[in-house]
C-alpha positions as CSV (number, residue, x, y, z in Angstrom):
1,X,-43.0,115.6,148.4
2,X,-41.0,118.7,149.5
3,X,-37.4,117.6,149.1
4,X,-36.2,118.5,152.6
5,X,-34.9,115.2,153.4
6,X,-32.3,115.3,150.9
7,X,-31.5,119.3,151.5
8,X,-30.9,118.4,155.2
9,X,-27.5,118.8,156.3
10,X,-25.9,115.6,158.0
11,X,-25.2,116.3,161.8
12,X,-22.0,114.9,162.8
13,X,-20.4,115.4,166.4
14,X,-16.7,114.4,167.1
15,X,-16.0,113.9,170.6
16,X,-12.7,113.8,172.6
17,X,-11.8,114.6,176.4
18,X,-11.6,118.4,176.7
19,X,-12.8,119.8,173.4
20,X,-9.7,121.9,173.3
21,X,-7.8,119.9,170.3
22,X,-8.7,117.2,168.1
23,X,-12.6,117.4,168.3
24,X,-12.2,121.5,168.0
25,X,-9.8,120.3,164.4
26,X,-12.1,117.5,163.5
27,X,-15.2,120.0,163.7
28,X,-13.1,122.6,161.9
29,X,-12.3,120.4,159.0
30,X,-15.8,119.0,158.6
31,X,-17.1,122.3,158.0
32,X,-14.6,123.8,155.7
33,X,-14.4,120.5,153.8
34,X,-18.2,119.7,153.3
35,X,-18.9,123.2,152.0
36,X,-22.3,123.2,153.8
37,X,-23.2,119.6,153.0
38,X,-22.5,119.0,156.7
39,X,-23.5,120.4,160.2
40,X,-20.1,120.0,162.3
41,X,-20.4,120.0,166.2
42,X,-17.5,119.1,168.6
43,X,-17.7,118.5,172.4
44,X,-16.0,116.8,175.4
45,X,-16.1,114.4,177.9
46,X,-14.8,116.6,180.5
47,X,-14.6,120.1,178.7
48,X,-11.6,122.4,179.6
49,X,-13.7,125.1,178.9
50,X,-11.4,127.0,176.3
51,X,-9.2,125.9,173.0
52,X,-6.1,126.1,173.7
53,X,-3.8,128.1,171.4
54,X,-1.5,125.8,169.8
55,X,-4.8,124.2,168.1
56,X,-5.7,127.4,166.8
57,X,-2.3,128.0,165.3
58,X,-1.9,124.7,163.6
59,X,-5.2,125.3,162.1
60,X,-4.1,128.9,160.8
61,X,-1.2,127.7,159.0
62,X,-4.2,125.6,156.6
63,X,-6.0,129.0,156.8
64,X,-8.9,127.4,158.9
65,X,-10.2,129.8,161.6
66,X,-11.8,128.9,165.0
67,X,-13.8,132.0,165.2
68,X,-17.1,131.1,166.6
69,X,-15.9,127.9,168.4
70,X,-15.8,127.1,172.1
71,X,-15.3,124.4,174.4
72,X,-18.1,122.5,175.1
73,X,-19.6,119.3,176.9
74,X,-22.0,116.7,175.7
75,X,-24.8,118.7,177.5
76,X,-24.4,121.9,175.1
77,X,-24.8,119.7,172.0
78,X,-27.9,117.6,170.8
79,X,-26.2,114.2,170.7
80,X,-29.9,112.6,169.6
81,X,-29.7,114.5,166.6
82,X,-26.4,113.5,165.4
83,X,-26.4,111.1,162.1
84,X,-23.0,109.9,162.9
85,X,-21.0,110.8,166.5
86,X,-17.1,110.2,166.3
87,X,-15.1,109.6,169.5
88,X,-11.4,110.6,168.6
89,X,-9.6,108.3,170.9
90,X,-10.0,105.3,173.1
91,X,-9.9,107.3,176.6
92,X,-13.2,108.7,175.4
93,X,-16.4,107.6,175.9
94,X,-19.5,109.4,174.6
95,X,-23.0,108.1,176.1
96,X,-25.5,108.2,173.7
97,X,-29.2,108.5,174.3
98,X,-31.7,105.8,174.3
99,X,-33.2,105.5,171.0
100,X,-30.5,107.1,169.1
101,X,-30.4,106.1,165.7
102,X,-27.2,107.5,164.5
103,X,-23.6,105.3,163.5
104,X,-21.0,105.3,166.3
105,X,-17.5,105.3,165.1
106,X,-14.1,105.2,167.3
107,X,-11.0,106.8,165.9
108,X,-7.8,106.2,167.6
109,X,-6.2,109.7,167.4
110,X,-3.5,110.3,169.9
111,X,-4.3,113.4,172.3
112,X,-2.0,116.4,171.5
113,X,-2.5,118.2,174.7
114,X,0.4,119.5,176.4
115,X,2.8,118.3,173.5
116,X,4.7,120.6,171.2
117,X,3.6,122.0,168.1
118,X,5.2,119.5,166.2
119,X,3.1,116.6,167.7
120,X,0.1,119.0,167.0
121,X,0.8,119.3,163.7
122,X,1.2,115.6,163.0
123,X,-2.4,114.9,164.8
124,X,-3.8,117.6,162.8
125,X,-2.9,116.0,159.3
126,X,-4.4,112.3,160.7
127,X,-7.5,114.4,161.6
128,X,-7.9,116.3,158.2
129,X,-7.1,112.9,156.4
130,X,-9.9,110.6,158.7
131,X,-12.6,113.6,158.2
132,X,-12.2,113.9,154.6
133,X,-12.3,110.3,154.0
134,X,-15.4,110.1,156.7
135,X,-17.1,112.6,154.9
136,X,-16.7,111.1,151.2
137,X,-18.1,107.8,152.7
138,X,-21.1,109.9,154.7
139,X,-21.8,112.1,151.6
140,X,-21.8,109.3,149.5
141,X,-24.4,107.4,151.3
142,X,-26.4,110.5,151.8
143,X,-26.3,111.4,148.2
144,X,-26.4,108.0,146.8
145,X,-24.2,107.6,144.2
146,X,-25.6,106.1,140.9
147,X,-24.9,102.6,140.2
148,X,-23.6,101.4,137.1
149,X,-26.1,100.2,134.8
150,X,-25.4,96.2,134.0
151,X,-24.5,95.4,130.6
152,X,-27.4,94.1,128.8
């Protein structure tokens, strides 16, 4: 055994419409919270081509940088390699390739695009909680939390 399967990071893709707000926030939080155990991606079904400044502002308030991030389409990411694909809201459809073996997850997170900064903050906080819960669940499954021994 070479142990590479247990060392391989989980691959998670977050998908929204423009890849300028919600999915960027989720990708950034997943990278920060997973401490390298997850490889996070984001994409848009109709990418805006830029990350809106409000997204960067509300993440910077929590010490999270979007350096190295850019607005991407689904064609720019290896969807077929994902362990999980998360749709950020009900207006998003993420076509997955034939034979996709990962898990599809749907969240119903409102799109802050065009709203005031206070709304971006509320969406950021919802995403932070959702990402944290998802990472706890997926990493526990991957790492196989030891079961308690039954009493003799």
